[in-house]
N, C-alpha and C positions, 0 to 999 in steps of 0.2 A: 090146897089153896092155889088159885091161879092169880097171876098178876101180869100186867102189861109190861113188856120189856122195851119195845120201841115202836115208833110210828114213822113212816116215811112216805113221801109221794113217789109213785112209780109211773112208768109209761104204759104198763101192761105188757111190755115186751122186754123187761129187764131180767137180770140174773140177781138172785137173792143169796146172801151169805149169812148163815146162822152159826153161833158158837155157844158152847156149854162150859160151865165152870170146871168140869173134869177134862176139858181140852179137846172135845170132839167138835167137828164143824161139818157143815154141809152147804154145798153151793148148788142151787137148782134154778131152772128157767121158770119164770112166773107165767108166761103166756101159753098159747096154744101150741102143742107139739103136733105139727101137721102130719108127720109120719105115723104117729100113734093115734092121732085124733083125740088127745086128752089135754087138759089144762094142768099146768103146775098149780096155779091158784085161780080157780074159776071165780069170776065176779059174782058176789052174793050180797045179800042185804046187810046193812049196818048192825042190826040187832041179832045177828046169828052167831053161833059159836065158831064157825069157820071149819077148816079142815086141818088135819095133822100135817105140820111142816117137817117135823123130825121125830124119829123114834128114840125117846130118851130112856136111859137106865133108871131104875127106881131111885138111886141115890144121886142123880144128876139133875141139873136144872138149866134152862136156857138163860144166858146172860147177855146175848147180843144178837141183833138183827140189823143188817145194813144192805143197801143196794150196791151192787158192784159198780165201782167207779173207774173210768178210764184214766190212764196215766197216774195211778196211785199204787202204793204198796200196801200189803196187808200188815197191820201192826198188831202184835200180841203182847200183852203185859200181864204178868202174874202177881199174885198177892205178896210174894217175897221179893218183888222188885226186878225180876228178870224180864227182858223184852227182846224183840227182834222184828225185823222187817223181812217179808218174803214176797215173792212175786205171785200175783193172783193165778198165773198159769200152773202153779204148784197145787192148786186146789181143783181137782177134776169136777166137771159138771156131772151131777147125778139126778136121779128122780127124787121128787119130793117124798117125804115120810120115811127116808132111809136112816140108817145108823150114822152115816157120815164117815169122815176120816179124821185122823189125829191132826190137830192144829199145831202140835208141838210135842216135845218129849218132856212132859211135866211130871214132877214127883214131889216128895216131901221137901227137898231142898228148894225147888223153884216156887212151890205153892200152887194154888189153883188159878185158873185163868180168870182174870177180872175184866179184861178188855180185849175185844177182837173187832177191828174196824179198819178204815182206810186212812192213809196219811199221804200228803204230797210233799215234794222236796221244799216247797216254800212255806211249810207249816211247822209249828212247834208242838211238842207233847208236854202236857202238864200232868204230873203224878201227885196225888194228894193222899196222905196216910190217914188212918183212922184217928190219930191224935193231932191232926191239923198241920203237919209239915208238908210243904209244897216245894217241888222242884220243877223247873222248866228246861226242856232239852230240845235242841234243834233236831228235827227228824233226820237230817243228814248225818248226825252224830251217832245214830243207832245202827248197829251192824245189820247188813242184809245177808241173810243165810237161807238155807232150805227150810221148807215147811216143817219137816220132821226133826227139828232140833230144839234144844231148850232155850237158846238165846244167850244173852250176856247180862251182867248186872247193870241195870240202868240207875237204880237207887238202892243204896245200902240200908237194910232194915235193922233196927235195934228195938226188939220187943214191940214191934208195931207191924201193920200190914198196909199195903196199898189198898185203898177203898174206892177211889174214883180216879178216872183218867179222862182228860179232855184234850182234843186236838183243836188248836187255835192258830190264827194267822201268825206268821213269824214277825218278831219285833227285834230290832237291834237293841243291844244292851243299853240301859239308861245310864245317865251320869251318876257317879257315886259321890254322895255328899261326904266331904272330908271333915268339915268343921266350920267354925267362924273365925274370922280375923278382922279386927277393927269394926265389928258389927256387921260385916258382910259375909255371906256364905261362900266358902271356897269349895271348888269341886275338882275332881280328877276325871278327865275324859276317858271313856272306855272305847276301845275299837274292836271291830270284828276282824278276824284274820281270814 
């Protein structure tokens, strides 16, 4: 069964990054390679099946597709709450339809890859588990390490898995409601360090 993973606008001359749940990824140029005279992704009709973007193993599936963004870090998050930032230059440019490279050192402890995308310093990352627990982390609080590492624990798991990840604009912490006094709500201000 095939299912759509992602849709994004491109210029026709962008680089595309794909990731799989087993932790493989590929970065390729979508436009015309003038040296070879071939397209990464040749423009075709809407109702066609398209071309192969990545050669997947039988037990693997694509989980992410994104356009490479300037001034952003690559964010990887696994099902067991491990994550890391890495530089896009760690992901070499390849031809379309290849096997790709490892997006990290993932195993039974870390779990499978659930998110591969881009995040900027002024953004937050929200992790949501399959039982509805949500945490929000500043992107700058996530360790930046090499591509071929497992990362660090972003969210501790207890008989649950990370199911969804979202990158959102950064927000300062909200006021925390402490209670009521004489019919009025009292609050404690929170500050960012």
